[in-house]
N, C-alpha and C positions, 0 to 999 in steps of 0.2 A: 197854854200849851199848844204846840203846833198840831195841825191836823195832817200830820205826816206819819206814815206807817214805816217802821224799820223792820225789814225782813233779813235775817241772817241765813244765807244760802251756801250750802256746801258743794253741791253739784248743780249745774245750770238747769237741768230738767226737773229737779225736785224743787219746784217753785211753789208759789201760793195757790196755783190752780184755781179752783172755784172760789176760794177765799179772795183772790185778787179781783175776780169778777164782782163779788159782793162789795168789796171796797170801792171799785169803780162806780157801782150803782149809788154808793153813798157819797161820792165826790171826794174821796180821800186819795192823796198822792202816796205812791209806794216807792220807798227807797230800798233797793237791794244792796246789801253789803256782802259781796262774794268773798268767802274765805280764800286767802292767798292773794287778793287783789288790793289789799290795804290793811292798815292796822285794825284789828278786830275791835279794839277798845277805843278807837278814835271818836265815834259818836258818844255823846252823853246819853246813857240809857234812860234818863229821866225826861228827855226832850220829846220823844215821839208820843203820839196819842195811843199807839199800839205797837208792841214789839212781838214779833213772831220768829221763833227759831225752828228752822226746817230740818228735813231729814238728811241722811248721808251715810255712806258705807263704812263708818268708823265706830269705835266704841266710845261711849261717853266717859269712860275711865282711862282712856289711852293718853294721859297727859304727857308721858315721856316721849311718845311718838308724835303727838300733835300739840305743839305749844300754844296754839290759839285757844285751847279749851279752858285754861286757867283764867285768862281775862274774860272769856265769855261767861264762865260761871260767876265771876265777880259782877259782871253786868246784870245777870239774872238776879243775883242776891240783892243788889241795890234796888232794882226795879220792883221785885216782889215785896221787899220791905217797905217801899214807898206806896204800896197799894195801887199800882198802875196796871192796866190791862195787859196781860201777857199770855201768849199761846205757844205751846210746843207741840210739834208733830214728829212722831217717830223718834229719831235721835234727839230732837228738841224736847220731847216729853221726858226722855231719860235724863237730859241735862237739867230740866226743871226739878225732877225727882232728886237728883244729886244736889242741886242748889238748896233744896229743902232738907238736906241731911240724910236722905235715903240711900241705900246701897243699890248700885247698878251692876249687872253681871250677865254673863252668858246664860241663856236658858237651856243650852244644850241641844236645841232643835231650831229648825228654821220654819217660821210660819210665813208661808208665801201663797197668795191666792185670794180668792173671794169667799168670804163666809160672814154670816150675820153676827152681831154682838148680842150677848145676853145682858140686858140692862138691869141694874139694881133698882131698888125703889127710888133712890136718889137720882139715878139716871133717867128713869121714867118721868120724874118731875123736872128734869132739866131740858135744855134745848135738844139733847140727844134723842128725845122722844120722837123727833121727826124721822128717825131711822126705822120707824114702823109705819106702814101704810095699809089701811083696810085690815088692820089686825095682823098683818104679816110683816116679819122683819125684812129690811132691805139689806142685802149683802154689802159688805164694806171690803175695801182692798187692804191686804196685809203684806208686809215684806220686812221682816226683822228676825234677828236671832238672839237679841238681848232682851232683858226684862229688868224690872226694878221692884224693890220693896215699896209698899205704899207709905208715903211720907206721913209723919205724925201730924195729925190735924186735917189730913186730906179726906175727901169724900169719894169713895170708889163709885164710878158711874157705870162701868161696863166691864165684861170679861168675855173670853172665849175659852173653849176647852183647852186650847194650846197655851193660853196666856191669861192668867188670873187678873192681871192689872192692865186692862186695855185703855182705860180712860179714868181720869180723876179731876176733881176741882179742888182748889185750895182757897178758901175764902170765896169772895164773889169775883175776884179779879184774875184768877189763874185757871187756865184750862189746858190740860195735858192729854194728848191723844196718841197712843202708841200706833194705832192704825192710820190709814191714809184716806180720810174722807174727802180730801181736796183733789184727788186724782181726776184728771179729765181724759176721756177716751182719745180725743184728737191730739193729745200730747204724750200718749203712752208708749209709742214705738221706741222712744229713746231708752226707756227702762229695759226693754227686751234686748236691744243690741248692746247695752252696756254691761249687763250682768248675766251672761249666759251660764257661767259656772254655778251661780246661785239657783238658776232655774233647773239645771240638770240635777243638782243636789237635792232639790225639793221633790223631784219626781214629776214635776209638771213639764210642759213644753211651751215654747213661744206661741205655737199655734193655739193651744187650748187657752192660754192666758189672754191672747188677743181676742179670741172669740168670747170669753167670759167678760172681758172688759167692754166689748161692744154691747153685750147683752145687759149687763148690770150697771154700766157707767151712767147712762142717762138718768135712771132713777136715783142713783147716788148723788149726782150733781144737783138734782132738785132738792133732795133732802139736805145736802150739805149747805146749799144756799140758805135754806130756812134755818138751819142750826146756827150758822154764822151770823145771819141778820138778827136773830133773836138774842144771841149772846151779846152782840155789840150794842143792842138797844139799851142795855143796862147802864151804859157809860155816856155821860154828856160829851166827853172828849171824842167819842167815836160816833156821835149822832149823824143822822143823814143830813147832807149839806144841800142847800138849794131848795 
């Protein structure tokens, strides 16, 4: 298997963030497949050492509006069935849930801003435990209005008051994160200038979100690096190179 990471990206600034830095530390090449820039199903989903499906401002159930979703779901189904390392973030986590047969739907509310996760026992025993430091939870960034039922056979790792299903694992090789642990402060301004309507609807402001990101972002980056390194350490195909 190639030591190449395939990242499905919906909008240019919702990238791998801190996960890309981790992959660079480990000597892995990253191939971004940008939706709309080529056939979504052109790569063989079994070729990459790791496949990551990133976020975006569409619904995981909007097949009629966004025809790339059907082949992307098929790619996820094949990869998960093959037991290969797969990560989904925000929209990506919803697509993984759907690929595993769970329902994805509007939560009826927008969760936007910084707040900590409540880890389950399974979450505290997982790499997500790095989201606690000195006995205190580290706030994580959230920006979503959809949610999903927990897939059959999944282990719930974390929740928030606004969203019961924030993170889950499925087997050893699937990690789904509704929140955004990958976000980096120095790449955050693009979020603010692209989605002002969401910000206004949430009751937040660009100023407060910028300030909170500057305050919480560095701790989250450290925690996210530890999370991703530990999770990737489980797989020979994503081992550290050199």
